[in-house]
C-alpha positions as CSV (number, residue, x, y, z in Angstrom):
1,M,-0.2,0.2,0.0
2,G,2.5,2.6,-1.4
3,N,-0.2,5.8,-2.0
4,R,-0.2,7.4,1.3
5,K,-3.9,8.7,0.7
6,K,-5.1,5.2,0.6
7,M,-2.6,4.4,3.8
8,L,-4.3,7.3,5.8
9,G,-7.7,6.3,4.6
10,A,-6.9,2.6,5.4
11,R,-5.8,3.5,8.8
12,I,-8.5,6.0,9.6
13,K,-11.0,3.0,8.8
14,E,-9.1,0.7,11.1
15,L,-9.2,2.9,14.1
16,R,-12.7,3.6,13.4
17,K,-13.5,-0.4,13.4
18,R,-11.5,-0.6,16.7
19,R,-14.0,2.1,18.2
20,D,-16.9,-0.3,16.7
21,L,-18.2,2.7,14.9
22,S,-19.9,2.9,11.8
23,Q,-19.1,5.4,8.9
24,N,-22.6,6.7,9.7
25,D,-21.5,6.9,13.5
26,L,-18.2,8.7,13.0
27,S,-19.4,11.0,10.3
28,E,-22.2,12.2,12.4
29,Q,-19.9,12.6,15.4
30,I,-17.4,14.9,13.1
31,S,-20.2,16.6,11.3
32,I,-19.1,15.6,7.7
33,E,-21.4,13.4,5.3
34,S,-21.1,9.7,5.4
35,N,-20.1,9.4,1.7
36,Y,-17.0,12.2,2.0
37,L,-16.0,9.9,5.0
38,S,-16.3,6.7,2.7
39,R,-14.1,8.7,0.2
40,I,-11.4,9.5,2.8
41,E,-11.2,5.9,3.8
42,V,-10.8,4.5,0.3
43,G,-8.5,7.2,-0.4
44,A,-10.2,9.2,-3.1
45,S,-10.2,12.1,-0.8
46,Y,-8.0,13.9,1.4
47,P,-9.6,15.3,4.6
48,S,-8.9,19.2,5.4
49,L,-6.5,19.3,9.0
50,E,-9.6,20.5,10.6
51,V,-11.4,17.3,9.8
52,L,-8.2,15.3,10.5
53,E,-8.6,16.9,14.1
54,R,-12.0,16.0,14.5
55,I,-11.6,12.6,13.1
56,A,-8.7,12.2,16.0
57,D,-10.5,13.4,18.8
58,A,-13.7,11.2,17.9
59,L,-11.5,8.1,17.5
60,Q,-9.7,9.2,21.0
61,V,-6.1,9.3,19.5
62,E,-3.2,12.0,18.9
63,M,-3.0,12.9,15.4
64,K,0.0,11.2,14.4
65,T,-1.7,8.0,15.3
66,L,-3.6,8.8,12.2
67,F,-0.2,8.6,10.2
68,D,1.4,5.7,11.9
69,F,1.6,3.1,9.1
70,S,4.5,1.2,11.1
71,H,2.2,-1.5,11.3
72,H,2.0,-2.1,7.6
73,D,5.9,-2.6,7.6
74,A,7.9,-5.2,7.9
75,E,8.7,-4.7,11.2
76,A,5.1,-5.3,12.3
77,T,6.4,-9.2,12.4
78,T,8.9,-8.0,15.4
79,P,7.6,-8.2,19.0
80,K,8.0,-4.4,18.7
81,G,5.6,-4.4,16.0
82,I,3.3,-6.9,17.2
83,E,3.1,-4.8,20.9
84,A,2.3,-1.7,18.8
85,V,-0.6,-3.3,16.8
86,L,-2.2,-4.6,20.1
87,A,-2.0,-1.1,22.0
88,G,-5.2,-0.5,20.2
89,A,-7.0,-3.7,21.2
90,S,-9.8,-4.0,23.7
91,R,-9.9,-6.3,26.4
92,E,-12.0,-8.8,24.5
93,D,-9.9,-8.6,21.6
94,L,-6.8,-9.4,23.9
95,K,-8.6,-12.6,25.4
96,L,-9.2,-13.8,21.9
97,I,-5.8,-13.0,20.3
98,Y,-4.2,-14.6,23.6
99,K,-6.1,-17.8,23.1
100,L,-5.0,-17.8,19.5
101,V,-1.7,-17.3,20.3
102,D,-1.6,-20.0,22.7
103,A,-3.3,-22.6,20.3
104,V,-0.6,-21.5,17.7
105,L,2.4,-21.9,19.6
106,K,1.4,-25.2,21.5
């Protein structure tokens, strides 16, 4: 995924889903049309700085987190990379991940 616009959109979508929000939910929270959020998430539109700030606030992340694509790099398979991906997981997700990892490593 070399295209930064697409990477930003994918990251926003990933963070939105982690918060268990639909596109409609997030777009309502940040006062934009859901079709505009859809275009952002597929990399067809760049959001303004103001919209990026509202997205970060609604997703309860720092703005720089929207541009953290490190989990897509080769480093993602290192313990630090895995830890970074797990940092945003819910307690329920972590329980499931633990069970999966435990089963694979046994």
